[in-house]
C-alpha positions, 0 to 999 in steps of 0.5 A: 692830839696826844690824847687821840694818839694814846687812845689809838694805841690803846685800841691796838692793845687787846689785839696785840695781846691776843696775837703775842703768844702765837708771835713769840712761838713763831719767832722762837721756832721759825724766825730764830732757827731760820736766821741761825741756819742762814748764818751757819750756811756761811761757815764750815760748822760740823756740829758737836761743839766744833769751832765754826770758821767763816767761809763766806760764800764757799758753800754756795759756790760748791753747791753748783759744782756738786753732782750729788746736789744737782742730781738731787735737785733734778730728782726733786723737780721730776718728783714735783712735775709728776706729783703735783698734776697727779695729786691735783687732778685726782683730788679734783675729780674725786671731789666732783664725783663725791659731790654727786654721791649723796648717800655714800659721800660720808663713808667714801670721804672718810675712806679717801682721807684715812691714808692722810692720818696714817703714819708715813713710816707705816705706809712706806713699810707696807708699800715697800712690801707691795712693791717687792719685785719677787713676791709683792702682790703688785707684780703677782697681779701684773704677771697674772694678767700676762705681763711677763717682766713687770717692773722691779719698782724700788730695786730699779733706778728707772722705776723707784722714783715713780713708785715713791710718787705713786705712794705719795699721791695715794697718801696725799690726795684725800686731804686736798680732796676734802678741801676741794669738796668743801669749796664745791659745796660752797658754790651757790646751787642757783648757778647750776639751776640757771645753767640747767634752764639754759640747757648746759650739760654736766661738762659745761656746768663744770667748765663754766661754773665749778672751775671758775668758782673753785679757782681760789681753792684750787690755787691754794691746793696748787701752792700747798702741793708744790711746797709739799713736793719739795719737802718729801723725806719719809718715803725716800728714807724708809723705802729706798734710802735714796737709791738705787744709786742716787735715783731717788735722792731728793733735796731734803734727804740730801740735806739730812745726809750732809748734816747728820751722816757726814756732819757738814752742817754748814754745807747742809745749811747752805742747801737748806737756804737754796731750798727755801729760795726755790720754794719762795721763788715758785710761790711768788711766781704762782701768786703773780700768775694768780691774777690771770686765772683766779676768779674771786 
């Protein structure tokens, strides 16, 4: 009995040793900071070796009375509700289109993916110039086609968030397109051949073969885009600095302001904990809904 127990333990040793380095790194850079941040959220810690006093749930109670936080949360929800559908639809349509283009697929795939490997700061600076309401090429083109008063984009509280979303979609959709394209190319060809013999047109093939077969990949892309939408920071920081007014201030940028501008790190940690909870709840809801539409 003991010898069998020892043999069973011994069988797990090689695998454990293989995953141990990754687990240690994960613990050092994820678990420990996560626990430390959660503990900090119950204090009034201000950084720079100042004493941290325990304040209980005061930071959390203050959050939902903080107009700035609530505006940032609303902006982030608007960003998510626009960014996610646009990105997924553009990535899916591009993947389907590229799958049907044999000769140019390699070059177009590289062109669509290129923004993903470009520095976010560089992209933000260039698009900031393009969106310049006075001399930017975008408004110059709009005026040229007869629009007398084009949007002021980044200088307008009504248009700034949309401008950031458009840049984020442009940068991100190529990455998700590559994932979806790989999923489409993994669908057995004989399914399409059988559908053609039965008289199915292109749209019917897409609706009844491509979409059901692609649903696991599409689900993963949906989860990734939603998580990504709650982590937006670079574009807001460089292009608008949260303005005009508070129209583009989002959760991660607000956390940064509280922690590194106002030095209320305990309060910022509470915001981070709420953001983590929001992402976790949305992800759990998605995984619960997965069984209703994902086909394996």
